[in-house]
N, C-alpha and C positions, 0 to 999 in steps of 0.2 A: 151341735154342742149342747150338752145337757145343762139344766139349771145349776146343778152342783158344780159342773166345770166352770160355768160362767161366774158363779159366786166365788169360786176358788181363785180364778184369774183376777177378778176385780179386786179382791182383798190383797192379792199379791202386788197389784199395780200401785197400791197406796201404802205399802209396808214401810217405806222409809220414814225416818223421824220427822222430816219436814212436813209430811202430810198430817201427822198427828198434831204438830204445832199449829198448822193452819186450822185444823178442826177445833182445837181448843180456843184459838183466837175467835173463830166464828161463834162458838158457844158463848164466849164471854160477851160478845156484842149482841147476842140473840138473833143471829142471822144464819141462813143456810149457805153452805159453801160446797162447791163441786169442782173436781178436776174435769176438764172438758177438752174436746177437740183432738188435735194431733197426738198429744201424749197418750191418750186413751187408745186411739186407733192404732198407734204404733206398738203399744204394749201387747195388744191382741194379735198383731202381725209379727211379733217377736223382732221388731226393728228398734234399734237404740234411739232414744229421744230424750234430750235434756231440756227442751223448751217446754215449759209447763204453763198452761193457761188455767186460771182459777176464776170461776164465776161466783159472785156473791149475790144472793137475792137480798140486796141492800146496797150500800155504797162500797164499791170495790176499793176505793182509796182508803177508806176507814179500815177495812180489813187488812190491807197491806201495812198500814201504820201500826196496827195492833200486832201483827205477826213480827214486824221489825222490832217492836218493843219487847216481845217475848224472846227474841233472839239476841237481846242485849243491845238494843238501839242500833241495829244494823241500818246502813244507809238505804234510803228509798228514793227512787226517781219518780216524781209525781208529774203527771201530764193532765192538768185540770181541764184543758179544753177538750180532751178526749175522754175524760172520766176514767183514766187508767193510771196504774202505778206499777213500778217494776223494781224487783230486788233480786240479788244473786245470793244463793246459798249452796255451798259445796259445788256440785256440778250442775245444779239447776239454775236456769234463767227463768224467773217466775214473773208472769204478768197477771195482775189482778184487775178485774173489771166488774161492774155491776150488771146484773141481768137486764137486758134491754129488749125493746121491740123497735123495729125500724120501718120507715116508709121512704120512698124515693121519688125524686122529680125525674122527668123524662130526659133532661139534658145533662144529668150528672149521676155519677156512681156514689156520690157522697150522701149518706142517708140522713133523714131527719130522725133523731134518736129520742126515745122516751124510756123511762124506767119500765121494767116489765117483769114477768114471772120467768121461772126456769123454762117453761114450755115456750114462751115467747122467744127466749134466747135461742133455744134449739131450733125453732122454726126458721130463724133468720140465717142459719148456717148453710154453707154452700151444698154439701153432700151428706147423705145419710151416714156415711162412714166417719164423718167429722161431727155428727150430731149425737155423740155418745158422751155421757157424763157419769162420774162416780162420786157418790156422796162422801163428804169429809166431816160433816157435823156429826155429833155423837150418836143421834138416833138413826142416822142413815149412812154411817161410816162403812165404806166398802161396798155399797149397794149400787149396782149399775142401773142407769136410766137410759133406756133405748126405745124412745118413743116412735122412731121411724124405721125400726128393723135394720139398723146399720150393721149389726153383727151378721144377720142373714145375708145382707149384700156383700159383706166381707167374705163369707163362706162361698158365695156364688161368684165372687171376684168381679163385681160390677160397680160402676160409678152411677149414682142416681141422686136426684135432688129431693129434698124433703117435701117440697111443695111443687106446684105446677112449674115445670122447667121454663116455660115461657116467661113466667114472672121472675123466677130466680135469675135467669140470664139477662133479661131485659133490665131488671133493677141494677144489677152489677155485671156488666159484660165481661169483666176480667175473669169471672167464674168460668167462662167458656175456655179460656186459656188454662185455667187451673184444672178443669175436668180432663183436658188432654194431657196436661203435665202429670197428673196423678195416674192416668192410664199408662203413661210411658214409664213412670217411676216404679209403679207397683205391678205392672203387667196385667192390669184389670181391663175389662171392656166397659165402654160407656153404654149404658142402657139405651135401647133403640129409640124410644120416644125422646129421651134426653138429647141424644145425638141429632135427631131430626130437628129438635128445638134450636140447637146450636146453628144448624144450617139456616133455619128461618131467621135467627137473630144476629147473624154474622155481621151485618152492617153496623150494629151497635158497638162493635169493637172500636170504631173510629172515635168514640168519646174517651177512650182510655189513653193515658199518657204513654208515649213511646218508651219511657224509662220502665214503667211497670210491665209492658209487653216484653221488653228485652230481658227483664228479670225472669219472667216465666220461660222465655225461649232458652235462656242459658241453663235453666234447670232441666229442660227437656234434653238439651245437648249433653248434659252431664249424667243423664239416666243411663242405665246399663245397656239398653237397646234403644238409642234415640230415634231410630227409624220409625218406631211405633208412633211417637209423638208427631213427627213431621208428616207421616202418611195421613194421620187423623186431621192435622191442620189443613192439608191439601184437600182431603175428601170433604171436609166441612166448608171449604171455601174461604177459610180464614187466612191461609198462607198467601192467597192471591191479593189480599188486602194489606197484610202487614209486612210481607216480604215478597213482592211481585217478581224480583229478579230470580229468586229460587224457584218459584212456581213456574216461571217461563222455561225452566229446564225440562219440564214434563212433555212427553209426546215423541212420536217417531215419524219422520218423513221418509217417503220412498220414491225412487225413480226407477221404474221397471221392477226388477227383482232386488235392487240394491237399497237397503235400509240402514240407518245408523241406530245405535243402541239408545234406549231411553235414558237421557243423562240425569233426570231427576232420580230415578230408582238406582242408577249407577252411583250417584252421589250418596244416597242413603246407605248403600252397601259399603262404600268406602268409609263412611262415618262409623258404621257398625264395626267394620274390620278394625279400624283404628281404636275404637273404644274398648276393644279387648286388650289393648296394649298400654293405654294411657288414660288417666283421669284429668289431664291438663285441658282446661276449658279452651284456651286459645289455640292449642294444637288441634283440638277437635273442630274449632271454627275454620281452621285452614282446610279441613276436609270438606266442610260445608261449602266453602267458596272456591275450591281448587278449579272447578270447571264452570264457574259462574258466567264466563263470557262466551261459552259455546253457542248459545242461541244467536249471539251477535256476530260470530265469526263463521257460522255454518255456510258452506258452499258445496255445490255438486260439480264434479269434474268428470267428463266422459271417461278419462283414463284412470284417475285416482279414486273415483267414487266420492263419498262424502268426506269433506275435510273441515278442520277447525284450526287452520293455521293462525298462529299468533294469539290463541286464546289465553295462554299463560300470561303474556305481556298485557293484553287488554284487561284480563281479569285482575291483575295486580293494580292496574290504574283505576279499576272500579272499587277496590276495597275501601279507600278513604271515604268516598261518598256513601257507600252502604253502611259503614260504621257510623257516619254522621247521621244518616237517616234513621238508623235504629237506636240512636243515642248510646252507642257503645263507645268506649274510651278512644280519644284521639291522641294516643301516646305511643310508647314503645310496644305495647301489646298489638296495636293496629299495625305498626311497622313490621312486627314479627310475622303476623298473618300475611301481610302483603308480600314479604320476602319469600315465604314458603309457597305462596300461590305462584309467584314469578318463577321459582326454581323447580317446581314440582315435576316437570318433565325430564329434567337433566339426569337424575339417576336411572330413570326408566330407559332413556336412550342408551345410557352406558350398559345397562343390563341386557340390552338387545344386540349390542355390537361388541367389538373387541375393546377391552378395557385398557386404555393406554395411560401411562403415568401422567402425560400432559393433560389429558381430560380430567383425571383425578385431581391434579394440582389446581386446575381452574375451579373445579367444584368446591374444593376445600377453601380456596381463597374467597369465593363468592358466598359460601354458606357460613363460614366461620364457626362459632360455637353452636350454631343451630343445625349442624350437619346431621347429628344423630336423630333429631326430630324430623328433619327432611327425609331421612331414610325410612323412618317409621311411616310417614305419610305415603311415600312412594310404594312401599310394600303393600300398604292397605289399598292402593289404587289398582293393584292387579286383581281384577275381578273376572277374568276369563273363565268360562265353563269348560274350556278345553283342557283336560288334565295334562296332556303332554306339554302344551304351551305354559301352563301354570308351573309345572315342575321345572321347565327350562328357565323361566323368568326368575323363580325363587333361587335356583342354583346360581344363576348369574348375579343376583343380588348379594349372595354370600361372597362371591368373588369380588364384587365392588367393595363390600365392607372390608375384606382383607386388604385390598389395594389401598383403601382409604387409610387404614391403620399403618400400613407399611410406609406410605408416602408421608403421612403426618409425622411419624417417628423420624424419618430421614430429613424432611424439608421444613417442618414446623410452619405450616402455612395457614393454620386457623387464625382468623382475624388478622390476616397478613397485610402489611404495607411494605412496598419495596424499600430496601435498605438505603437507597439514595433518594433524597427529597428534591423538589424543585429548587429550593434555596441552595442545596449542595451543588446542583448543576450550574446555577448562575454564578456562584463563587468560583467554581472550578474554571470557568471560561471567561469570567469577568463580563458577563452580559446581564441585561435586565430581563423582566418577564417578556416572553416571546413565544412564537409558534415552535421555535427550535427546542425550547425547554420542554414543552409538552411532548414533542416527538421523541426526544431522548428518554424522557421518563417512561413513556409507553413502551419504547424499545427494550428498556431494562426489564420492565414488568413481563413482557412477552418472552424475553430470553430466559428468565427464571422459570416461568410457567412451562415453557417448552423443554426445560432441562438443558438448555445450551450452556448456561452458567449456573453454579450453585447459588443458593440463597444466602450469600455471605457478603458483607460490606466490601472487602478487598476485591473480590471477583467482580462485583457490580461496579466498583470505581474504575477498574481497568477497562471494563466494557464501555463505560460512559466515555472515557477518554478516546477510545477507538471510534466510537459512534460519532463523537463530536468532530473528530478529525475528518471522517468521511463527509461531514456536512460543511467542512471548511472552517471549523472553529479551532482556535489555538488555546492551549492551556494557559491560564493566567499565571503571571509570575507571583511567587509567594511573597 
């Protein structure tokens, strides 16, 4: 990129009115101000960004208050303990901070902060592509500051630290996760020495809170090709520390000539496949966890070869603990992922066998409103390299989808509950809670799912009376 091109893009980046207002406020206070970090990086990468960081070589809070004054006394959120302030203008969420230099203790990623120069402030940043600044003060307006050749690294598509990576990563180990996250989001490579440093410093990740790690992992999962991030986490040795259950999927065992597939790389392919169809974080998490119990259920049988019987059930039971360990939400989102893990084999089995109305009814009743997401997951789970098998499975999936639609329109079984309740049964026969009530209720459910009776109250009531009579129960007098 020529100097003329750089100057043109830099001036374009700060063309909006808000940048001029910040510049005037800085000039009024007699300080220098710069747009820095992610906004500048993303503008050069032609990526939308409305989070704007402004560094003042002076007090950032004072600059924020002056900008707010020039905007007509706009509301400012001041965080004195952090020396920052924030305000919103049009689409921009703007954070102001004074230029600073930092030093770290060995047992914490929280820095000891002192006032510093712009150069000090850029040195403390995680990567060269985030150490870019564009002047906003009158005499430096629209001028790019690129002390560490961040633009060149952008052109080369590499992630590199401004200083010695061992210092950068040891000081703040979360930067190791951020390096991998940026590589995954941007499709960049981590510079060789920087990646070797992540390997050397991986144990330092243990001082980072689970919440911050989960935040970075979620961003990796939401990237366009999340397998990039997870492969790097594994190769660096971080995944084995922060998410050992997933790392345990890696590897292939053999007995004679019989081997099973590598379930780690299979999981990554399923995740990538699914990511082509959805940006839903929790649906993508179901891909991450769908085979999580395979290492614990792996067996070799002389006749059947390698098997993983019950991995869907065991995997579903593992989900709450994994979510708790990773500090992910213990709410309906977790239950949704657990449900998809439990059911993920059902449509695949249907797609391999004759698709009966009964099997489809059961699937609809169990999956409820999540049936469409379940079908997306299961289609993504077809990763065979055999073209003939792939074609057959996908054709059968289309048949399953048509059957689901037909049965749903006819029987209305999404989020279904049988039309006869336990209380109805007790009232009909004048009995209290008992084994008989449960047996009759289950018989009604099975009769509807098998298609023996329609999903209608009158038909279910008549069936209940017949079933009760078979068990020696008499209808109560009205």
